[in-house]
VOGU-3710 file (C-alpha; in Angstrom, 3 decimals, decimal comma):
1> mrahtrlraa> 202,420/71,978/65,602  202,321/69,721/69,078  205,745/67,853/69,452  208,138/67,004/71,762  212,034/66,285/71,431  215,140/65,427/73,356  217,484/68,504/73,696  221,534/68,418/73,932  221,218/70,098/76,932  223,211/68,864/79,855
11> tsllgppqpk> 222,773/68,858/83,609  224,862/69,407/86,630  224,001/68,612/90,079  224,834/70,650/92,747  223,914/69,215/96,688  225,276/68,625/100,009  227,833/66,079/100,842  226,228/65,680/104,234  222,571/67,232/105,918  224,314/69,963/107,792
21> varnaakylq> 226,057/71,976/105,307  223,194/71,480/103,138  222,348/75,125/102,214  225,906/75,901/101,385  224,823/75,216/97,772  222,132/77,773/97,915  224,357/80,656/99,324  226,846/79,994/96,559  224,128/80,170/93,824  222,662/83,635/95,455
31> gvitssvhtp> 225,851/85,087/94,765  227,148/84,129/91,573  223,649/83,841/89,517  221,493/86,455/88,063  218,605/85,374/89,455  217,268/84,860/93,348  217,073/81,240/94,388  214,419/82,250/97,213  211,003/83,809/96,895  210,086/87,458/97,931
41> sgdprtdgfy> 209,357/86,566/101,199  212,645/84,635/101,803  211,603/81,041/101,322  213,731/78,602/98,981  212,145/78,537/95,138  210,668/75,064/94,073  209,926/76,073/90,741  212,685/75,874/88,132  213,802/79,667/86,977  216,000/80,910/84,303
51> saflsaqgrv> 219,208/82,633/84,929  223,021/83,051/84,041  226,685/83,319/85,548  228,352/86,248/84,328  231,951/87,337/84,433  233,052/90,243/86,768  232,840/92,678/84,177  229,325/92,059/83,470  229,066/89,454/80,066  227,309/86,314/79,858
61> lhdvivypds> 229,315/82,832/81,050  226,542/80,632/80,649  222,734/81,073/80,521  221,260/77,718/82,624  217,659/77,131/83,755  218,121/76,185/87,702  215,567/73,437/89,047  215,610/72,579/92,796  216,482/68,787/93,058  212,938/66,923/93,874
71> skpvgegfli> 214,878/64,472/95,650  216,152/66,332/98,365  214,525/68,676/101,187  213,717/72,329/99,537  216,638/74,156/99,594  219,090/71,570/99,523  220,012/70,723/95,971  219,568/72,001/92,534  219,890/70,899/89,015  221,368/72,891/86,214
81> dvdadeagrl> 220,292/72,746/82,614  223,271/74,015/80,104  224,210/74,056/76,943  225,880/70,620/76,508  228,892/71,688/74,861  229,465/74,082/77,488  228,574/71,481/80,653  232,210/70,639/81,593  233,303/74,427/81,207  230,309/75,182/83,971
91> erhikryklr> 231,510/72,228/86,392  234,967/73,579/86,358  234,016/77,361/86,908  231,847/76,311/89,905  234,458/73,964/91,450  237,016/76,849/90,989  235,160/79,584/92,905  232,939/77,403/95,188  236,196/78,276/97,293  235,654/76,394/100,853
101> akfavrlvdv> 231,716/76,259/100,362  231,043/72,747/101,560  228,903/71,340/98,577  229,391/68,892/95,969  228,978/69,473/92,034  228,901/66,857/89,523  228,089/66,149/85,901  224,988/63,936/85,192  226,153/60,513/83,312  224,179/60,400/79,751
111> gemavwaawg> 221,517/58,023/80,204  220,882/58,842/84,522  218,715/61,997/83,445  217,694/63,735/80,224  216,194/67,122/79,133  212,925/67,047/76,825  210,647/70,088/75,596  207,090/69,588/74,668  205,382/72,286/72,650  202,077/73,101/71,221
121> egvavkkaeg> 198,325/73,939/71,815  196,765/71,672/74,030  199,777/69,941/74,845  199,210/67,633/78,362  202,265/66,652/80,116  201,892/64,136/82,988  204,525/65,153/86,044  205,421/61,386/87,116  207,404/61,056/90,264  211,141/62,356/90,312
131> eitvadprcp> 210,385/63,862/87,128  211,051/67,588/86,800  207,932/69,303/84,789  208,313/73,422/84,414  206,904/76,036/82,063  209,577/77,263/79,984  210,558/80,285/82,155  211,667/82,419/79,312  209,017/82,318/76,676  205,769/80,828/76,414
141> algwrmvtsr> 205,924/79,783/72,907  208,633/77,110/74,074  205,957/74,566/75,969  207,286/72,713/78,511  210,546/71,679/79,883  211,309/68,458/81,363  214,288/66,624/82,847  213,443/62,939/83,367  215,435/59,568/84,242  212,955/57,530/82,014
151> erpevdveev> 213,318/57,060/78,603  210,974/59,535/77,892  208,429/61,594/79,631  205,007/60,714/79,513  203,356/63,027/76,835  201,121/62,111/73,866  202,458/63,548/70,874  204,489/63,361/68,250  208,658/63,204/68,874  210,597/64,950/66,506
161> eereytirry> 214,221/66,168/65,993  216,246/68,836/68,129  216,396/70,616/64,784  212,502/71,383/65,093  212,783/72,576/68,679  215,871/75,064/67,377  213,844/76,643/64,505  210,872/77,051/67,226  213,332/79,157/68,900  214,319/81,147/66,240
171> lagvpegqke> 211,144/82,194/65,017  210,381/83,000/68,880  213,376/85,019/69,153  214,926/82,817/72,188  218,583/82,605/71,837  220,250/79,425/73,847  223,915/78,615/74,308  226,847/80,156/73,743  227,093/80,036/69,949  224,057/82,396/70,422
181> ilreqalple> 224,793/83,839/73,854  228,831/85,037/72,849  230,836/83,513/75,754  232,364/86,730/77,624  230,921/88,919/74,944  227,269/88,746/75,290  225,725/91,355/77,727  222,650/89,824/79,577  220,368/92,597/78,673  220,928/92,617/75,388
191> snmdimggid> 220,275/89,081/75,336  217,065/89,752/76,493  217,213/87,990/79,999  215,647/90,784/81,976  212,146/90,299/79,390  212,872/86,489/79,855  213,119/86,494/83,609  216,239/85,691/84,124  217,269/88,681/86,003  216,263/89,731/89,493
201> frkgcyvgqe> 216,897/93,526/90,151  215,958/93,423/94,074  218,970/90,557/94,797  221,656/91,200/97,120  225,641/91,455/95,292  225,970/88,972/92,375  229,308/88,673/90,237  228,459/90,630/87,282  225,952/92,755/88,883  227,284/96,439/88,906
211> ltirtkhrgv> 227,313/96,306/85,227  223,868/95,167/84,920  222,405/97,318/87,417  223,992/100,430/85,614  222,627/99,408/82,557  219,415/98,653/84,073  219,021/102,214/85,512  220,428/103,983/82,499  217,458/103,144/80,718  219,067/102,576/77,256
221> vrkrilpcmi> 219,639/98,916/75,423  220,505/100,211/72,071  220,883/96,112/70,953  218,630/93,009/71,398  218,577/89,443/69,958  216,186/89,368/67,776  214,582/87,062/65,348  215,426/87,212/61,775  214,613/86,490/58,195  217,120/85,986/55,238
231> ypedkpapqe> 215,823/86,138/51,683  217,616/86,546/48,323  218,690/89,806/46,911  216,496/90,184/44,226  213,218/89,559/46,355  211,214/92,115/47,951  211,575/92,330/52,141  209,193/89,685/53,894  206,251/90,897/55,530  205,999/88,374/58,039
241> lvyspdslaa> 208,405/85,791/59,896  207,965/82,475/58,310  210,121/79,200/58,165  210,380/78,684/54,211  213,857/77,164/53,295  213,339/77,022/50,271  212,880/80,750/49,562  216,576/81,223/49,102  217,496/79,970/45,806  219,130/82,258/44,514
251> pggfrtaeei> 222,824/82,307/42,551  225,706/83,982/44,196  224,249/84,121/47,567  224,611/82,266/50,979  221,555/79,268/50,170  221,267/78,650/53,835  221,265/80,466/57,375  223,824/77,491/58,275  226,271/78,926/55,705  227,005/82,712/57,395
261> ptetsigrve> 229,718/82,989/59,664  228,936/84,053/63,573  228,947/87,675/63,703  229,097/88,486/60,635  228,252/92,336/59,987  224,840/93,528/59,026  225,222/96,765/56,668  221,946/98,760/55,067  221,691/98,763/51,675  223,150/101,742/49,896
271> kkgrsagkwl> 223,472/103,467/52,895  226,756/104,047/54,553  227,235/104,001/58,457  227,822/101,958/61,423  226,878/98,307/61,415  222,934/97,540/62,160  224,225/94,343/63,793  225,611/91,326/63,761  224,705/87,795/62,718  224,827/85,280/65,509
281> agignvglal> 223,181/81,939/64,088  220,132/80,173/62,202  218,640/77,438/60,163  217,187/77,347/56,608  215,850/80,974/56,201  215,576/81,907/59,871  218,088/82,971/62,756  219,195/85,345/65,158  221,034/88,279/65,212  222,385/91,059/67,281
291> crleimtdlr> 220,463/94,125/66,176  220,720/97,899/66,769  217,262/98,757/67,513  216,804/102,420/66,612  218,382/101,349/62,787  216,873/97,793/62,441  213,299/97,898/64,361  210,339/100,659/64,871  211,228/100,720/68,762  211,889/103,803/70,192
301> lpgeassgtg> 214,323/104,479/72,849  213,569/105,663/76,293  214,755/109,424/76,199  216,191/109,059/72,755  215,334/111,908/70,252  215,352/111,070/66,288  218,545/111,287/65,012  217,315/111,309/61,027  219,268/108,069/60,477  217,187/105,967/62,443
311> fspgdefvlt> 215,036/103,348/61,154  213,092/103,447/58,022  210,251/101,187/56,888  212,105/101,074/53,539  215,297/100,441/54,705  216,764/97,023/53,528  219,815/94,874/55,519  222,450/93,006/53,940  224,889/90,275/55,188  228,198/90,322/53,504
321> ekvegdgsgr> 230,708/87,522/53,670  234,188/88,778/54,010  236,818/87,334/51,863  240,393/87,817/51,600  241,501/89,716/48,634  238,366/91,286/46,792  237,197/91,612/50,535  233,577/90,581/49,658  231,838/87,426/48,474  228,257/86,018/49,097
331> kvkvkafvpa> 225,512/88,348/49,928  221,757/88,016/51,411  219,370/90,180/52,677  218,136/89,805/56,069  215,078/91,607/58,261  214,846/91,522/61,897  211,444/91,188/63,809  210,318/92,619/67,406  208,158/89,240/68,542  204,595/90,312/70,632
341> wlrqgleqgg> 206,024/88,807/74,022  209,548/90,823/73,546  207,445/93,964/72,275  205,313/93,509/75,300  207,688/93,039/77,959  209,599/96,335/76,792  206,818/98,597/77,037  206,090/97,253/80,618  209,533/97,275/81,761  211,053/94,210/81,663
351> hs> 210,750/91,609/84,914  212,003/93,109/88,165
//
């Protein structure tokens, strides 16, 4: 499919109130996000990059894509692409913690700029003046990310609803926003930010670094966000991840992934024990879940010996609705998949 869509992302602008304090925004960002605003040689970055703001406890507050502001000299201003529902909160967070740093921050007005995505084999994106166009830094399947002040970018493909982009994200296994990367709960490595290039493990100190570095050096991340497919209880487990919303027609079960409450626990069919993970979000019959790797996938954790209670190809998993009174309601089976880009990244040790 070759398509593009306008996203409900919002953009915040960091820049100098006057030229002599222009680099205060870069200095501030360097101390509060997981990526570096500089290249390995120390020069300001000119590309768009993925990153996150963390709490002091190392939990994700906001996942973002940061673009150097092309309307200003290199290193003197930034555009921050963030979930539209979180934009106001991020603006307040920056203003609260910038202390005496002399830079301005504001939300870009609706209609002033818009964020678009374009994807598909052979898609040609024209880089117009004043428009930011980058290959999505998180995963090749997501194509191009564009920030433009025009009504729409110059790209010769079909325009579709954002729902189509979200389905594509789910099939690729890429979480986005705090409905999927749960605010003040999610850990950056469990959210695959290390594999998606969102963490620089060589940079200096930043808020939340201690837990992130400790987790990296321990070498064991037991849970990660994975793409999942739900299917009726009376059907066999699917062998490949496919968007097919009509496949859920079964009495007594969830009719669509949107009906499943966030953080619904994943259990093993006919087996007791710890939860295998928790559901995050979905559309139709696909979505994302935070999964225990040794239980729901064939991935082997570094240095971990088999306990005999781990993954078995024949295991099946179920999402069960919690209901007051009898304790349970609708059910649906769920299967996790490990996308090729994530498996390859884990084998290579992630980005550094």
